[in-house]
mmCIF file of the N, C-alpha and C atoms, coordinates in Angstrom:
data_MODEL
# 
_entry.id   MODEL 
# 
loop_
_atom_site.group_PDB 
_atom_site.id 
_atom_site.type_symbol 
_atom_site.label_atom_id 
_atom_site.label_alt_id 
_atom_site.label_comp_id 
_atom_site.label_asym_id 
_atom_site.label_entity_id 
_atom_site.label_seq_id 
_atom_site.pdbx_PDB_ins_code 
_atom_site.Cartn_x 
_atom_site.Cartn_y 
_atom_site.Cartn_z 
_atom_site.occupancy 
_atom_site.B_iso_or_equiv 
_atom_site.pdbx_formal_charge 
_atom_site.auth_seq_id 
_atom_site.auth_comp_id 
_atom_site.auth_asym_id 
_atom_site.auth_atom_id 
_atom_site.pdbx_PDB_model_num 
ATOM 1   N N  . UNK A 1 1  ? -154.907 -2.326  -68.057 1.00 0.00 ? 1  UNK A N  1 
ATOM 2   C CA . UNK A 1 1  ? -154.224 -2.596  -66.784 1.00 0.00 ? 1  UNK A CA 1 
ATOM 3   C C  . UNK A 1 1  ? -153.488 -1.453  -66.478 1.00 0.00 ? 1  UNK A C  1 
ATOM 4   N N  . UNK A 1 2  ? -154.199 -0.832  -64.782 1.00 0.00 ? 2  UNK A N  1 
ATOM 5   C CA . UNK A 1 2  ? -154.354 1.466   -64.889 1.00 0.00 ? 2  UNK A CA 1 
ATOM 6   C C  . UNK A 1 2  ? -153.444 1.018   -63.964 1.00 0.00 ? 2  UNK A C  1 
ATOM 7   N N  . UNK A 1 3  ? -152.230 -0.431  -63.225 1.00 0.00 ? 3  UNK A N  1 
ATOM 8   C CA . UNK A 1 3  ? -152.007 0.321   -62.411 1.00 0.00 ? 3  UNK A CA 1 
ATOM 9   C C  . UNK A 1 3  ? -149.747 0.317   -62.749 1.00 0.00 ? 3  UNK A C  1 
ATOM 10  N N  . UNK A 1 4  ? -149.763 1.162   -62.235 1.00 0.00 ? 4  UNK A N  1 
ATOM 11  C CA . UNK A 1 4  ? -148.201 1.654   -63.169 1.00 0.00 ? 4  UNK A CA 1 
ATOM 12  C C  . UNK A 1 4  ? -147.497 0.662   -63.470 1.00 0.00 ? 4  UNK A C  1 
ATOM 13  N N  . UNK A 1 5  ? -146.334 0.599   -64.398 1.00 0.00 ? 5  UNK A N  1 
ATOM 14  C CA . UNK A 1 5  ? -145.669 -0.753  -64.185 1.00 0.00 ? 5  UNK A CA 1 
ATOM 15  C C  . UNK A 1 5  ? -145.165 -0.043  -63.422 1.00 0.00 ? 5  UNK A C  1 
ATOM 16  N N  . UNK A 1 6  ? -144.617 0.095   -62.900 1.00 0.00 ? 6  UNK A N  1 
ATOM 17  C CA . UNK A 1 6  ? -143.784 -0.025  -61.327 1.00 0.00 ? 6  UNK A CA 1 
ATOM 18  C C  . UNK A 1 6  ? -144.102 -0.810  -60.182 1.00 0.00 ? 6  UNK A C  1 
ATOM 19  N N  . UNK A 1 7  ? -146.082 -1.179  -60.227 1.00 0.00 ? 7  UNK A N  1 
ATOM 20  C CA . UNK A 1 7  ? -146.572 -1.179  -59.267 1.00 0.00 ? 7  UNK A CA 1 
ATOM 21  C C  . UNK A 1 7  ? -146.771 -2.575  -59.323 1.00 0.00 ? 7  UNK A C  1 
ATOM 22  N N  . UNK A 1 8  ? -147.463 -2.940  -60.507 1.00 0.00 ? 8  UNK A N  1 
ATOM 23  C CA . UNK A 1 8  ? -147.428 -4.492  -60.925 1.00 0.00 ? 8  UNK A CA 1 
ATOM 24  C C  . UNK A 1 8  ? -146.844 -5.812  -60.454 1.00 0.00 ? 8  UNK A C  1 
ATOM 25  N N  . UNK A 1 9  ? -147.349 -6.789  -59.978 1.00 0.00 ? 9  UNK A N  1 
ATOM 26  C CA . UNK A 1 9  ? -146.411 -7.856  -59.915 1.00 0.00 ? 9  UNK A CA 1 
ATOM 27  C C  . UNK A 1 9  ? -145.772 -8.528  -61.061 1.00 0.00 ? 9  UNK A C  1 
ATOM 28  N N  . UNK A 1 10 ? -145.487 -8.894  -60.429 1.00 0.00 ? 10 UNK A N  1 
ATOM 29  C CA . UNK A 1 10 ? -144.178 -10.251 -62.293 1.00 0.00 ? 10 UNK A CA 1 
ATOM 30  C C  . UNK A 1 10 ? -145.384 -11.812 -61.769 1.00 0.00 ? 10 UNK A C  1 
ATOM 31  N N  . UNK A 1 11 ? -144.789 -12.127 -63.156 1.00 0.00 ? 11 UNK A N  1 
ATOM 32  C CA . UNK A 1 11 ? -146.493 -12.906 -63.655 1.00 0.00 ? 11 UNK A CA 1 
ATOM 33  C C  . UNK A 1 11 ? -145.833 -13.678 -62.530 1.00 0.00 ? 11 UNK A C  1 
ATOM 34  N N  . UNK A 1 12 ? -144.838 -14.652 -61.536 1.00 0.00 ? 12 UNK A N  1 
ATOM 35  C CA . UNK A 1 12 ? -144.560 -15.276 -60.506 1.00 0.00 ? 12 UNK A CA 1 
ATOM 36  C C  . UNK A 1 12 ? -146.059 -15.194 -59.352 1.00 0.00 ? 12 UNK A C  1 
ATOM 37  N N  . UNK A 1 13 ? -145.498 -13.843 -59.318 1.00 0.00 ? 13 UNK A N  1 
ATOM 38  C CA . UNK A 1 13 ? -146.648 -13.167 -58.048 1.00 0.00 ? 13 UNK A CA 1 
ATOM 39  C C  . UNK A 1 13 ? -147.898 -12.953 -58.684 1.00 0.00 ? 13 UNK A C  1 
ATOM 40  N N  . UNK A 1 14 ? -148.569 -12.468 -59.827 1.00 0.00 ? 14 UNK A N  1 
ATOM 41  C CA . UNK A 1 14 ? -150.058 -12.757 -59.592 1.00 0.00 ? 14 UNK A CA 1 
ATOM 42  C C  . UNK A 1 14 ? -150.585 -14.633 -59.947 1.00 0.00 ? 14 UNK A C  1 
ATOM 43  N N  . UNK A 1 15 ? -150.028 -15.086 -60.546 1.00 0.00 ? 15 UNK A N  1 
ATOM 44  C CA . UNK A 1 15 ? -150.293 -16.513 -60.165 1.00 0.00 ? 15 UNK A CA 1 
ATOM 45  C C  . UNK A 1 15 ? -150.750 -17.135 -58.692 1.00 0.00 ? 15 UNK A C  1 
ATOM 46  N N  . UNK A 1 16 ? -149.312 -16.922 -57.620 1.00 0.00 ? 16 UNK A N  1 
ATOM 47  C CA . UNK A 1 16 ? -149.687 -17.095 -56.519 1.00 0.00 ? 16 UNK A CA 1 
ATOM 48  C C  . UNK A 1 16 ? -150.212 -16.483 -55.207 1.00 0.00 ? 16 UNK A C  1 
ATOM 49  N N  . UNK A 1 17 ? -151.290 -14.846 -56.176 1.00 0.00 ? 17 UNK A N  1 
ATOM 50  C CA . UNK A 1 17 ? -152.252 -14.027 -55.052 1.00 0.00 ? 17 UNK A CA 1 
ATOM 51  C C  . UNK A 1 17 ? -153.375 -14.482 -56.075 1.00 0.00 ? 17 UNK A C  1 
ATOM 52  N N  . UNK A 1 18 ? -153.323 -15.273 -57.323 1.00 0.00 ? 18 UNK A N  1 
ATOM 53  C CA . UNK A 1 18 ? -154.797 -15.466 -58.524 1.00 0.00 ? 18 UNK A CA 1 
ATOM 54  C C  . UNK A 1 18 ? -154.731 -17.030 -57.458 1.00 0.00 ? 18 UNK A C  1 
ATOM 55  N N  . UNK A 1 19 ? -153.761 -17.782 -56.968 1.00 0.00 ? 19 UNK A N  1 
ATOM 56  C CA . UNK A 1 19 ? -154.540 -19.236 -56.775 1.00 0.00 ? 19 UNK A CA 1 
ATOM 57  C C  . UNK A 1 19 ? -154.720 -18.991 -55.140 1.00 0.00 ? 19 UNK A C  1 
ATOM 58  N N  . UNK A 1 20 ? -154.556 -17.397 -54.757 1.00 0.00 ? 20 UNK A N  1 
ATOM 59  C CA . UNK A 1 20 ? -155.519 -17.262 -52.658 1.00 0.00 ? 20 UNK A CA 1 
ATOM 60  C C  . UNK A 1 20 ? -156.697 -17.329 -52.790 1.00 0.00 ? 20 UNK A C  1 
ATOM 61  N N  . UNK A 1 21 ? -156.482 -16.577 -54.315 1.00 0.00 ? 21 UNK A N  1 
ATOM 62  C CA . UNK A 1 21 ? -158.589 -16.337 -54.332 1.00 0.00 ? 21 UNK A CA 1 
ATOM 63  C C  . UNK A 1 21 ? -159.464 -16.970 -54.274 1.00 0.00 ? 21 UNK A C  1 
ATOM 64  N N  . UNK A 1 22 ? -159.657 -18.486 -55.333 1.00 0.00 ? 22 UNK A N  1 
ATOM 65  C CA . UNK A 1 22 ? -161.059 -19.172 -55.387 1.00 0.00 ? 22 UNK A CA 1 
ATOM 66  C C  . UNK A 1 22 ? -160.984 -19.512 -53.776 1.00 0.00 ? 22 UNK A C  1 
ATOM 67  N N  . UNK A 1 23 ? -159.612 -20.567 -53.513 1.00 0.00 ? 23 UNK A N  1 
ATOM 68  C CA . UNK A 1 23 ? -159.437 -21.141 -51.782 1.00 0.00 ? 23 UNK A CA 1 
ATOM 69  C C  . UNK A 1 23 ? -160.692 -20.300 -50.827 1.00 0.00 ? 23 UNK A C  1 
ATOM 70  N N  . UNK A 1 24 ? -160.017 -18.644 -51.128 1.00 0.00 ? 24 UNK A N  1 
ATOM 71  C CA . UNK A 1 24 ? -160.662 -17.792 -49.677 1.00 0.00 ? 24 UNK A CA 1 
ATOM 72  C C  . UNK A 1 24 ? -162.362 -18.423 -50.127 1.00 0.00 ? 24 UNK A C  1 
ATOM 73  N N  . UNK A 1 25 ? -162.268 -18.004 -51.315 1.00 0.00 ? 25 UNK A N  1 
ATOM 74  C CA . UNK A 1 25 ? -164.177 -18.670 -51.735 1.00 0.00 ? 25 UNK A CA 1 
ATOM 75  C C  . UNK A 1 25 ? -164.581 -20.259 -51.222 1.00 0.00 ? 25 UNK A C  1 
ATOM 76  N N  . UNK A 1 26 ? -163.871 -20.404 -51.987 1.00 0.00 ? 26 UNK A N  1 
ATOM 77  C CA . UNK A 1 26 ? -164.667 -21.709 -51.837 1.00 0.00 ? 26 UNK A CA 1 
ATOM 78  C C  . UNK A 1 26 ? -164.101 -22.236 -50.789 1.00 0.00 ? 26 UNK A C  1 
ATOM 79  N N  . UNK A 1 27 ? -164.199 -22.334 -49.174 1.00 0.00 ? 27 UNK A N  1 
ATOM 80  C CA . UNK A 1 27 ? -164.049 -23.067 -48.349 1.00 0.00 ? 27 UNK A CA 1 
ATOM 81  C C  . UNK A 1 27 ? -165.258 -22.773 -47.676 1.00 0.00 ? 27 UNK A C  1 
ATOM 82  N N  . UNK A 1 28 ? -165.358 -21.467 -47.131 1.00 0.00 ? 28 UNK A N  1 
ATOM 83  C CA . UNK A 1 28 ? -166.704 -21.914 -45.836 1.00 0.00 ? 28 UNK A CA 1 
ATOM 84  C C  . UNK A 1 28 ? -167.626 -21.803 -46.661 1.00 0.00 ? 28 UNK A C  1 
ATOM 85  N N  . UNK A 1 29 ? -167.296 -21.262 -48.807 1.00 0.00 ? 29 UNK A N  1 
ATOM 86  C CA . UNK A 1 29 ? -168.792 -21.123 -49.207 1.00 0.00 ? 29 UNK A CA 1 
ATOM 87  C C  . UNK A 1 29 ? -169.261 -22.895 -49.417 1.00 0.00 ? 29 UNK A C  1 
ATOM 88  N N  . UNK A 1 30 ? -168.595 -23.793 -48.721 1.00 0.00 ? 30 UNK A N  1 
ATOM 89  C CA . UNK A 1 30 ? -168.586 -25.490 -48.788 1.00 0.00 ? 30 UNK A CA 1 
ATOM 90  C C  . UNK A 1 30 ? -168.533 -25.354 -47.221 1.00 0.00 ? 30 UNK A C  1 
ATOM 91  N N  . UNK A 1 31 ? -168.584 -25.190 -46.591 1.00 0.00 ? 31 UNK A N  1 
ATOM 92  C CA . UNK A 1 31 ? -169.536 -25.303 -45.699 1.00 0.00 ? 31 UNK A CA 1 
ATOM 93  C C  . UNK A 1 31 ? -170.313 -25.225 -45.383 1.00 0.00 ? 31 UNK A C  1 
ATOM 94  N N  . UNK A 1 32 ? -170.737 -24.453 -45.710 1.00 0.00 ? 32 UNK A N  1 
ATOM 95  C CA . UNK A 1 32 ? -172.591 -23.711 -45.550 1.00 0.00 ? 32 UNK A CA 1 
ATOM 96  C C  . UNK A 1 32 ? -173.156 -25.341 -46.895 1.00 0.00 ? 32 UNK A C  1 
ATOM 97  N N  . UNK A 1 33 ? -172.161 -25.784 -47.242 1.00 0.00 ? 33 UNK A N  1 
ATOM 98  C CA . UNK A 1 33 ? -173.630 -26.342 -48.823 1.00 0.00 ? 33 UNK A CA 1 
ATOM 99  C C  . UNK A 1 33 ? -174.062 -27.563 -48.457 1.00 0.00 ? 33 UNK A C  1 
ATOM 100 N N  . UNK A 1 34 ? -174.849 -27.813 -48.670 1.00 0.00 ? 34 UNK A N  1 
ATOM 101 C CA . UNK A 1 34 ? -174.517 -29.867 -48.637 1.00 0.00 ? 34 UNK A CA 1 
ATOM 102 C C  . UNK A 1 34 ? -174.374 -30.344 -49.429 1.00 0.00 ? 34 UNK A C  1 
ATOM 103 N N  . UNK A 1 35 ? -173.971 -31.817 -49.846 1.00 0.00 ? 35 UNK A N  1 
ATOM 104 C CA . UNK A 1 35 ? -172.750 -32.647 -50.771 1.00 0.00 ? 35 UNK A CA 1 
ATOM 105 C C  . UNK A 1 35 ? -173.496 -33.168 -51.078 1.00 0.00 ? 35 UNK A C  1 
ATOM 106 N N  . UNK A 1 36 ? -173.250 -33.058 -52.854 1.00 0.00 ? 36 UNK A N  1 
ATOM 107 C CA . UNK A 1 36 ? -174.439 -33.761 -53.993 1.00 0.00 ? 36 UNK A CA 1 
ATOM 108 C C  . UNK A 1 36 ? -174.757 -32.228 -53.717 1.00 0.00 ? 36 UNK A C  1 
ATOM 109 N N  . UNK A 1 37 ? -174.648 -31.419 -53.882 1.00 0.00 ? 37 UNK A N  1 
ATOM 110 C CA . UNK A 1 37 ? -176.495 -30.598 -54.214 1.00 0.00 ? 37 UNK A CA 1 
ATOM 111 C C  . UNK A 1 37 ? -175.289 -30.049 -55.491 1.00 0.00 ? 37 UNK A C  1 
ATOM 112 N N  . UNK A 1 38 ? -176.813 -28.933 -55.960 1.00 0.00 ? 38 UNK A N  1 
ATOM 113 C CA . UNK A 1 38 ? -175.890 -28.221 -57.482 1.00 0.00 ? 38 UNK A CA 1 
ATOM 114 C C  . UNK A 1 38 ? -175.816 -26.818 -57.702 1.00 0.00 ? 38 UNK A C  1 
ATOM 115 N N  . UNK A 1 39 ? -175.336 -25.791 -58.132 1.00 0.00 ? 39 UNK A N  1 
ATOM 116 C CA . UNK A 1 39 ? -175.277 -24.006 -57.412 1.00 0.00 ? 39 UNK A CA 1 
ATOM 117 C C  . UNK A 1 39 ? -175.066 -24.197 -58.692 1.00 0.00 ? 39 UNK A C  1 
ATOM 118 N N  . UNK A 1 40 ? -174.578 -22.747 -59.119 1.00 0.00 ? 40 UNK A N  1 
ATOM 119 C CA . UNK A 1 40 ? -174.055 -21.703 -60.308 1.00 0.00 ? 40 UNK A CA 1 
ATOM 120 C C  . UNK A 1 40 ? -173.141 -20.884 -60.066 1.00 0.00 ? 40 UNK A C  1 
ATOM 121 N N  . UNK A 1 41 ? -171.810 -20.803 -60.718 1.00 0.00 ? 41 UNK A N  1 
ATOM 122 C CA . UNK A 1 41 ? -170.967 -20.665 -60.417 1.00 0.00 ? 41 UNK A CA 1 
ATOM 123 C C  . UNK A 1 41 ? -171.664 -19.134 -61.720 1.00 0.00 ? 41 UNK A C  1 
ATOM 124 N N  . UNK A 1 42 ? -171.326 -18.355 -61.536 1.00 0.00 ? 42 UNK A N  1 
ATOM 125 C CA . UNK A 1 42 ? -172.844 -17.152 -61.866 1.00 0.00 ? 42 UNK A CA 1 
ATOM 126 C C  . UNK A 1 42 ? -171.406 -15.988 -61.723 1.00 0.00 ? 42 UNK A C  1 
ATOM 127 N N  . UNK A 1 43 ? -171.032 -15.978 -62.627 1.00 0.00 ? 43 UNK A N  1 
ATOM 128 C CA . UNK A 1 43 ? -170.577 -14.187 -63.157 1.00 0.00 ? 43 UNK A CA 1 
ATOM 129 C C  . UNK A 1 43 ? -168.856 -14.830 -63.041 1.00 0.00 ? 43 UNK A C  1 
ATOM 130 N N  . UNK A 1 44 ? -168.448 -16.159 -63.878 1.00 0.00 ? 44 UNK A N  1 
ATOM 131 C CA . UNK A 1 44 ? -167.279 -16.972 -63.812 1.00 0.00 ? 44 UNK A CA 1 
ATOM 132 C C  . UNK A 1 44 ? -166.032 -16.263 -65.065 1.00 0.00 ? 44 UNK A C  1 
ATOM 133 N N  . UNK A 1 45 ? -166.355 -15.705 -65.271 1.00 0.00 ? 45 UNK A N  1 
ATOM 134 C CA . UNK A 1 45 ? -165.735 -15.351 -66.327 1.00 0.00 ? 45 UNK A CA 1 
ATOM 135 C C  . UNK A 1 45 ? -165.424 -15.996 -67.525 1.00 0.00 ? 45 UNK A C  1 
ATOM 136 N N  . UNK A 1 46 ? -165.140 -16.202 -68.398 1.00 0.00 ? 46 UNK A N  1 
ATOM 137 C CA . UNK A 1 46 ? -164.564 -16.962 -69.485 1.00 0.00 ? 46 UNK A CA 1 
ATOM 138 C C  . UNK A 1 46 ? -164.544 -18.711 -69.486 1.00 0.00 ? 46 UNK A C  1 
ATOM 139 N N  . UNK A 1 47 ? -164.147 -18.854 -67.986 1.00 0.00 ? 47 UNK A N  1 
ATOM 140 C CA . UNK A 1 47 ? -164.454 -20.660 -67.919 1.00 0.00 ? 47 UNK A CA 1 
ATOM 141 C C  . UNK A 1 47 ? -164.083 -20.851 -66.550 1.00 0.00 ? 47 UNK A C  1 
ATOM 142 N N  . UNK A 1 48 ? -163.941 -22.363 -66.970 1.00 0.00 ? 48 UNK A N  1 
ATOM 143 C CA . UNK A 1 48 ? -165.152 -22.819 -65.459 1.00 0.00 ? 48 UNK A CA 1 
ATOM 144 C C  . UNK A 1 48 ? -163.750 -23.762 -64.670 1.00 0.00 ? 48 UNK A C  1 
ATOM 145 N N  . UNK A 1 49 ? -163.467 -22.243 -64.005 1.00 0.00 ? 49 UNK A N  1 
ATOM 146 C CA . UNK A 1 49 ? -162.152 -22.203 -62.667 1.00 0.00 ? 49 UNK A CA 1 
ATOM 147 C C  . UNK A 1 49 ? -162.734 -22.993 -61.641 1.00 0.00 ? 49 UNK A C  1 
ATOM 148 N N  . UNK A 1 50 ? -163.947 -22.076 -60.991 1.00 0.00 ? 50 UNK A N  1 
ATOM 149 C CA . UNK A 1 50 ? -164.610 -21.452 -60.347 1.00 0.00 ? 50 UNK A CA 1 
ATOM 150 C C  . UNK A 1 50 ? -165.715 -23.728 -60.538 1.00 0.00 ? 50 UNK A C  1 
ATOM 151 N N  . UNK A 1 51 ? -165.794 -23.848 -60.841 1.00 0.00 ? 51 UNK A N  1 
ATOM 152 C CA . UNK A 1 51 ? -166.779 -24.885 -61.068 1.00 0.00 ? 51 UNK A CA 1 
ATOM 153 C C  . UNK A 1 51 ? -166.100 -25.756 -60.789 1.00 0.00 ? 51 UNK A C  1 
ATOM 154 N N  . UNK A 1 52 ? -165.167 -25.816 -61.367 1.00 0.00 ? 52 UNK A N  1 
ATOM 155 C CA . UNK A 1 52 ? -164.441 -27.471 -61.598 1.00 0.00 ? 52 UNK A CA 1 
ATOM 156 C C  . UNK A 1 52 ? -163.747 -27.305 -59.757 1.00 0.00 ? 52 UNK A C  1 
ATOM 157 N N  . UNK A 1 53 ? -163.308 -26.712 -59.288 1.00 0.00 ? 53 UNK A N  1 
ATOM 158 C CA . UNK A 1 53 ? -163.374 -26.660 -57.958 1.00 0.00 ? 53 UNK A CA 1 
ATOM 159 C C  . UNK A 1 53 ? -164.687 -27.377 -57.326 1.00 0.00 ? 53 UNK A C  1 
ATOM 160 N N  . UNK A 1 54 ? -166.085 -26.461 -57.831 1.00 0.00 ? 54 UNK A N  1 
ATOM 161 C CA . UNK A 1 54 ? -166.598 -27.141 -56.477 1.00 0.00 ? 54 UNK A CA 1 
ATOM 162 C C  . UNK A 1 54 ? -167.131 -28.859 -57.315 1.00 0.00 ? 54 UNK A C  1 
ATOM 163 N N  . UNK A 1 55 ? -166.610 -28.808 -58.097 1.00 0.00 ? 55 UNK A N  1 
ATOM 164 C CA . UNK A 1 55 ? -167.457 -30.260 -58.586 1.00 0.00 ? 55 UNK A CA 1 
ATOM 165 C C  . UNK A 1 55 ? -166.392 -31.308 -58.426 1.00 0.00 ? 55 UNK A C  1 
ATOM 166 N N  . UNK A 1 56 ? -165.184 -30.956 -57.613 1.00 0.00 ? 56 UNK A N  1 
ATOM 167 C CA . UNK A 1 56 ? -163.870 -31.418 -56.594 1.00 0.00 ? 56 UNK A CA 1 
ATOM 168 C C  . UNK A 1 56 ? -165.411 -32.174 -55.936 1.00 0.00 ? 56 UNK A C  1 
ATOM 169 N N  . UNK A 1 57 ? -165.345 -31.659 -55.926 1.00 0.00 ? 57 UNK A N  1 
ATOM 170 C CA . UNK A 1 57 ? -165.970 -31.762 -54.088 1.00 0.00 ? 57 UNK A CA 1 
ATOM 171 C C  . UNK A 1 57 ? -167.566 -32.909 -54.294 1.00 0.00 ? 57 UNK A C  1 
ATOM 172 N N  . UNK A 1 58 ? -168.275 -33.024 -55.733 1.00 0.00 ? 58 UNK A N  1 
ATOM 173 C CA . UNK A 1 58 ? -169.451 -33.746 -55.062 1.00 0.00 ? 58 UNK A CA 1 
ATOM 174 C C  . UNK A 1 58 ? -170.125 -32.390 -55.766 1.00 0.00 ? 58 UNK A C  1 
ATOM 175 N N  . UNK A 1 59 ? -170.332 -31.157 -55.612 1.00 0.00 ? 59 UNK A N  1 
ATOM 176 C CA . UNK A 1 59 ? -171.851 -30.601 -56.539 1.00 0.00 ? 59 UNK A CA 1 
ATOM 177 C C  . UNK A 1 59 ? -171.368 -30.575 -58.205 1.00 0.00 ? 59 UNK A C  1 
ATOM 178 N N  . UNK A 1 60 ? -172.755 -30.089 -58.024 1.00 0.00 ? 60 UNK A N  1 
ATOM 179 C CA . UNK A 1 60 ? -173.313 -29.911 -59.075 1.00 0.00 ? 60 UNK A CA 1 
ATOM 180 C C  . UNK A 1 60 ? -172.906 -28.874 -59.859 1.00 0.00 ? 60 UNK A C  1 
ATOM 181 N N  . UNK A 1 61 ? -172.201 -27.868 -60.365 1.00 0.00 ? 61 UNK A N  1 
ATOM 182 C CA . UNK A 1 61 ? -172.387 -26.493 -61.318 1.00 0.00 ? 61 UNK A CA 1 
ATOM 183 C C  . UNK A 1 61 ? -171.738 -25.806 -62.061 1.00 0.00 ? 61 UNK A C  1 
ATOM 184 N N  . UNK A 1 62 ? -173.164 -25.709 -62.414 1.00 0.00 ? 62 UNK A N  1 
ATOM 185 C CA . UNK A 1 62 ? -172.146 -24.833 -64.364 1.00 0.00 ? 62 UNK A CA 1 
ATOM 186 C C  . UNK A 1 62 ? -172.193 -23.785 -64.202 1.00 0.00 ? 62 UNK A C  1 
ATOM 187 N N  . UNK A 1 63 ? -171.582 -22.762 -65.090 1.00 0.00 ? 63 UNK A N  1 
ATOM 188 C CA . UNK A 1 63 ? -170.664 -21.920 -65.089 1.00 0.00 ? 63 UNK A CA 1 
ATOM 189 C C  . UNK A 1 63 ? -172.282 -21.216 -65.772 1.00 0.00 ? 63 UNK A C  1 
ATOM 190 N N  . UNK A 1 64 ? -171.840 -19.419 -65.497 1.00 0.00 ? 64 UNK A N  1 
ATOM 191 C CA . UNK A 1 64 ? -172.453 -18.692 -66.423 1.00 0.00 ? 64 UNK A CA 1 
ATOM 192 C C  . UNK A 1 64 ? -171.877 -17.139 -66.548 1.00 0.00 ? 64 UNK A C  1 
ATOM 193 N N  . UNK A 1 65 ? -171.316 -16.459 -67.522 1.00 0.00 ? 65 UNK A N  1 
ATOM 194 C CA . UNK A 1 65 ? -170.868 -15.326 -67.116 1.00 0.00 ? 65 UNK A CA 1 
ATOM 195 C C  . UNK A 1 65 ? -171.249 -14.490 -68.872 1.00 0.00 ? 65 UNK A C  1 
ATOM 196 N N  . UNK A 1 66 ? -172.636 -14.037 -68.093 1.00 0.00 ? 66 UNK A N  1 
ATOM 197 C CA . UNK A 1 66 ? -173.179 -12.912 -69.805 1.00 0.00 ? 66 UNK A CA 1 
ATOM 198 C C  . UNK A 1 66 ? -172.855 -12.116 -70.410 1.00 0.00 ? 66 UNK A C  1 
ATOM 199 N N  . UNK A 1 67 ? -171.702 -11.157 -69.678 1.00 0.00 ? 67 UNK A N  1 
ATOM 200 C CA . UNK A 1 67 ? -170.228 -10.447 -70.513 1.00 0.00 ? 67 UNK A CA 1 
ATOM 201 C C  . UNK A 1 67 ? -169.307 -12.336 -72.022 1.00 0.00 ? 67 UNK A C  1 
ATOM 202 N N  . UNK A 1 68 ? -169.396 -13.527 -71.326 1.00 0.00 ? 68 UNK A N  1 
ATOM 203 C CA . UNK A 1 68 ? -168.873 -14.122 -71.764 1.00 0.00 ? 68 UNK A CA 1 
ATOM 204 C C  . UNK A 1 68 ? -169.910 -15.063 -73.121 1.00 0.00 ? 68 UNK A C  1 
ATOM 205 N N  . UNK A 1 69 ? -170.854 -14.902 -72.899 1.00 0.00 ? 69 UNK A N  1 
ATOM 206 C CA . UNK A 1 69 ? -171.952 -15.755 -72.940 1.00 0.00 ? 69 UNK A CA 1 
ATOM 207 C C  . UNK A 1 69 ? -172.230 -15.491 -74.654 1.00 0.00 ? 69 UNK A C  1 
ATOM 208 N N  . UNK A 1 70 ? -171.721 -17.639 -74.822 1.00 0.00 ? 70 UNK A N  1 
ATOM 209 C CA . UNK A 1 70 ? -171.279 -17.486 -76.781 1.00 0.00 ? 70 UNK A CA 1 
ATOM 210 C C  . UNK A 1 70 ? -173.620 -17.795 -77.036 1.00 0.00 ? 70 UNK A C  1 
ATOM 211 N N  . UNK A 1 71 ? -173.213 -16.992 -78.505 1.00 0.00 ? 71 UNK A N  1 
ATOM 212 C CA . UNK A 1 71 ? -174.588 -16.495 -79.301 1.00 0.00 ? 71 UNK A CA 1 
ATOM 213 C C  . UNK A 1 71 ? -175.739 -17.640 -78.564 1.00 0.00 ? 71 UNK A C  1 
ATOM 214 N N  . UNK A 1 72 ? -176.383 -17.142 -77.006 1.00 0.00 ? 72 UNK A N  1 
ATOM 215 C CA . UNK A 1 72 ? -177.454 -17.065 -76.243 1.00 0.00 ? 72 UNK A CA 1 
ATOM 216 C C  . UNK A 1 72 ? -177.280 -18.839 -75.965 1.00 0.00 ? 72 UNK A C  1 
ATOM 217 N N  . UNK A 1 73 ? -175.637 -19.344 -75.649 1.00 0.00 ? 73 UNK A N  1 
ATOM 218 C CA . UNK A 1 73 ? -175.938 -20.255 -74.198 1.00 0.00 ? 73 UNK A CA 1 
ATOM 219 C C  . UNK A 1 73 ? -175.397 -20.122 -73.382 1.00 0.00 ? 73 UNK A C  1 
ATOM 220 N N  . UNK A 1 74 ? -176.304 -20.323 -72.224 1.00 0.00 ? 74 UNK A N  1 
ATOM 221 C CA . UNK A 1 74 ? -175.999 -19.005 -71.359 1.00 0.00 ? 74 UNK A CA 1 
ATOM 222 C C  . UNK A 1 74 ? -175.654 -20.007 -70.033 1.00 0.00 ? 74 UNK A C  1 
ATOM 223 N N  . UNK A 1 75 ? -175.887 -20.967 -70.203 1.00 0.00 ? 75 UNK A N  1 
ATOM 224 C CA . UNK A 1 75 ? -175.228 -21.973 -68.754 1.00 0.00 ? 75 UNK A CA 1 
ATOM 225 C C  . UNK A 1 75 ? -174.428 -23.237 -69.296 1.00 0.00 ? 75 UNK A C  1 
ATOM 226 N N  . UNK A 1 76 ? -173.311 -23.708 -69.230 1.00 0.00 ? 76 UNK A N  1 
ATOM 227 C CA . UNK A 1 76 ? -172.670 -24.230 -69.732 1.00 0.00 ? 76 UNK A CA 1 
ATOM 228 C C  . UNK A 1 76 ? -171.490 -25.682 -68.785 1.00 0.00 ? 76 UNK A C  1 
ATOM 229 N N  . UNK A 1 77 ? -171.873 -26.569 -68.737 1.00 0.00 ? 77 UNK A N  1 
ATOM 230 C CA . UNK A 1 77 ? -171.215 -27.427 -67.886 1.00 0.00 ? 77 UNK A CA 1 
ATOM 231 C C  . UNK A 1 77 ? -170.088 -27.876 -67.662 1.00 0.00 ? 77 UNK A C  1 
ATOM 232 N N  . UNK A 1 78 ? -169.133 -28.128 -66.964 1.00 0.00 ? 78 UNK A N  1 
ATOM 233 C CA . UNK A 1 78 ? -167.689 -27.615 -67.312 1.00 0.00 ? 78 UNK A CA 1 
ATOM 234 C C  . UNK A 1 78 ? -167.509 -29.758 -67.037 1.00 0.00 ? 78 UNK A C  1 
# 
């Protein structure tokens, strides 16, 4: 991290801020998607957090991030 220690958020504040990011993306996106549709959570990092949120609404969303892809496995169903 390149933020000076005095300007970093504590763990609880970091978690609270992180929890705001996905809904900020998901709510407007879900308003535009057809129920039961398919998508791709591209650039998701090492885990399927966003694709799981989409699946909870009935959408299919495999996840992929080329930085975390394992030996040729590029798409994963969460």
